[in-house]
N, C-alpha and C positions, 0 to 999 in steps of 0.2 A: 866621817858619817858613821854612826854606830848602827849595825844591823843585828838582827837576832841570829843565834847560832845556826838555825835552819837556813836562813837567807844567805849567810856567809858560806855555808856548805854548797848551796846551789850556785852561787857566784863562782866559787872555786871550781866546781865541776864544769861550768860553762867556759871558764878561762882555760881549762885543760883542753877544750876542743879548739885547737888553733885555727882550723879551717872556718869554724863558725865565727870566731872573733875577727878573723881577717875579712870574712864576708860582711859582718856588721860594720866594720870600719869602711869598707869600699862602698857599701850602700849609703851610709851616712855622708860619705864624701861626695858621691854622685848627687844626693839630695841637696847638699849644701851648694854645689855648683849650680844646680837648677834654680834654687830659690834666690841665688845671687847672680842670675844669668845676665842681668843688665851690665855687670862688671866684665863679663867674658864675651858676650855676643851682642853687639849693638851697632847701629849705623850712625850713632852719635858719639862724640868724644865723652869720656868719663869726666874729664877736666879740660877746660879751655881757657887759656890766657890770651885775650885779644885787646890790643890797644890799652894795656894797663888795667883791664877789668877781668876778673875771674868769673867764669861761667861753669855750670854743671849741666850740660845739655842732656846727658843720659837720664837725668832725674827731674829735669824741669824744662818746660817748653818755653822757648824765647821767640819773639817775633823777629822775622828777618830784618826789619828796620833797625834792630839793635846792632846789626853788623853792617849797616849801610846798604842793605839789599831791599829794593822796593818793588821789583817786578814779579815776585812769587809770594805765595801765602805760607808755604812750609819751607823751612831752611834746609838746604842740602849742605852739610858741613864739609863734605868732600871737596866741594867747589869753592870753599872759602879760602881766599888768598891770605896767607899769613906773612907778616913782616918779619924781619930778623929777630925782633924781641918777642914775637908771638910764638906760642907753642900749644900743642894739643896732646893729651894722653888718650890714646885710642884703645879699645878692647882688643883682645887677641883675635877675635873673629869680628870683622867689621860688617856684619849683616844683622838686621833685625828679623824676627820671624815672619813679618808680613811683606818684606821687600823683595822684589824680583830683580834678578840680574839682567839688566837691559842690554848688556854687552853680548849676551849669547845669541847665536844665530837661530837656535831652536830650543824648545823645552821638551822634555827634561834634559838638563845639561849634565854631562859626565863629570866625575871628580876631576878637579883641577887645583892649581895653586890658589885661586880665588875662592872656590867652593870645594873644600877638602873631601866632602862626601857627596858631591854633586848637588843638583837641584831637583825639585819636584816638577810636576807638569805645569806649574805656573812660574817657574824660575826662582823659587824661594830656596834658600840654603837649607839643606836637610839637617846638617849638624846643629844649626841654630834651632830649628823646629823640634829636633829631638831633645835638645837641652831645655827648652821652654815647656815642651809637652810633658816631660817627666814631672814637672811641678804640678800640673793639673791632675795627672794620674795619682800622685801621692796625696794631694789634698783630698781628692774624691775617696781614695781607698782608706785613708786614715779616719776621715769623719764618718764614713759609713760603718767602719769597724767600731769606732767609739760609740756611736748612737745605738747600733744594734747590740753592742755589749751591755750598755747601760739598761736598755729596755729588756733584753733577754735575762739579765741578771736579776732585775727587780721582779719580773713576772715569775721566773723560775724559782726564785727564793720564796716568794709568797706561796706558790703551789707546794713546794717541798716542805716548807715549815709548817703550814696549817693543815695540809692534807685534807681528808674528808671531802665535803662538797666543793670546797674551793679548788682542790686538786682535780676532782672528777670533772667538773664542768670546764675548768681551765684546760685540761687535757683534751676534752672534746673540741673546744674551740681551736686549739693548736692543731689538732688532727685535721680539721676541716680546712684551715688556712694552708696547711702543708700540702694539700692536694691541688692547690691552685697552681696553674702553670705560670710561675712567677716571671720568667724572662719574657714570655709573650705578652703578659699583662703589662709589664714594664714598657714594652715597645708600643703597645696601644695607647697607654697614658701619655707617653712622650710624643706620640704622633699628634695628639690633641693639643698639647700645650707646647709653648716655645721652650726648648730645653736650655737650661742654664746649669751651672755647677751646683748651686743650692737646691734647685728642683731635682736634679738627678740624684743628689745625696738623699733628699727626703723620700723620693719614690723608692730608691733602692733599699732604704731602711725599713720600709713597710713590712717586709717579710723576712729580712735577714736575721732577725732576732730569734727565729723559731728554733734553729739548731742549738743556739747558745742556751736557750731556756731549758732544753732537754738535759744538758750536762749539769747546769746549776741545780735544777730540780733533783737530779739523782744525787748530787753531792749533799744537798740539804736533807734529803731522806736518809742518807747514810750517817750524817753527823748530828742530827737533831737529838738523838737519844744517847749520845756519848757522855762520858762522865763530866767533861768540862762544861757542857751545857747544863747538865743537871745541877752541878755545883753553882753555876751562875744563877740559875733559876731559884735555888734554895736561898741565895743571898739577896733575893728580891729584885733581880735585874728585869727591866721591862722587856716586852717583846721586841721593841725597836732595837734595844741594845743587844739582845740575844741574836737577832738576825744580822745586824750590820757590824757588831763589834766582836762577837764570839764565833758565830758560824761562818759568816762570809769570808773572813781572812783565811779560814781553813778550807775553803771551797774554791779557791781561785786557781788551783793548778790547771784545770782544763782551759780556763780563759787565757792564761799566760802561755800555755803550750800551743794552743791553736791560733794565737794572735798573728804570727807571721804568715801562716797559711791562709788565714782569712783575708789579710791585707793583700796577699798575692792573688787570691781569687777575685778580689775587688778590682785590682789593676786589670786583670784579664776581662772582667765584666765591662769596664769602661772602654777598653780597646775594642771589644766586640760590638758595643753599641756604636762607637765611632766608625768602625769598619762597615756596619750596615747602614750608616747614615742617620742614626737616631740619637747620636751623642751630642757632643759640643757643637755649637753653631760655627760654621766656617766664617772667617779664616782662623779660628782659634787653633793653635798648634796642638796636634793630636797624633799619637803613635798609630792608633787605629785608622785614622784618615789617611796616613801615609801608606799603610798596608793596603787600603782600598785602592789607592793610586797604583800600587805595585801590581795588583791584579790586572789593571787596565793597560799598564805600560811595561810589563815584564820583558817583552822581547826587545824593547828599545831602551829600557832603563833598569837594568838589573840592580843597580845601586839603591833604587827606591825600595826594593824588597830586602836586600841583604842587610843594610844598616839598621832600619827600624826593627826588623825581626831579630837581629842580633842584639839590639839594645833591650828588647822585651825579654829575650831569652836570658840575658845576663841578669836583669833585675829579678826575674822569677827564680833563677838558680840561686842567687845570693839570698833571697828571702827563704828559699827552701833549706839552704844550709844553716841559716840562722835558726830556723824553726827546728831543725834536727838537734842543734846545739841546746836550744831551750828545752826541748823534750827530754834530752838526756840529763840536763841539769835538774829538771823537776822529778826525775825518777830516783827514788831513794834506794833502789836496788843496784844502781850503778855507782861505783866508787869514783 
């Protein structure tokens, strides 16, 4: 793939930050494990060969009668008796995020060979819920970042490019919206409606674009009078082309620099909502919900606090290190 000389220099500067590159790799690896969690943590076999027929229980539901069981509605594959020629490929962690360990005498259960990080107050495996919960956190954080970036970029570009009355009235509207207590308003709206991932993304995006619009507006005000814009205008370039082809690509440094930090803030935002009980509906796996349990059970279940908070700390640290690497890469004064 061919990049411009400036982009190649930025990539070279980022690659020189070994800690940032390692952090990016670890973050992508964790995200990959989360989005393919059915392969690593599940109460159903990934692949099952039973009486000459191949099944994929982890990805498809089968009626128990397919295995000669007629007294239950949901198949428990752990109790399925396999003949000599039958076999099953199980995940590394044989728990799904909604299943309780009924063998435990009490909940929460301490870390053991069956539950490596222990269980929560309902007997569900913490490691499994951390693995699945990371998926929801990244989906929420990424889409909120993408939507707010698009909205903030368009509105900031229009205000910075046209200036005058558009910029004046646009800034007054932005100033009014910026005074709204966004987090409390978010909680009020969620309390009225049933929270789902798409709804949380939509509501969180209502005000998240404001800070982005400030940076883009400033970049457009700085770049709109430069020589390359004047040259494009002299050649008859349309306003649409001036904005999106000439000025915008030269105004993306703040967006790229702040992206990891915005995603990090969004992850914390969802965890905070879940912690307060205004986030994802139970029993959806959630890091914030586990931290809420930790507050209630800390004296009898330290593992509920240590492992979720450790996972959150790790992801935020990795994003911060990636953000610092991107910031240095975008800085032309750093060699």
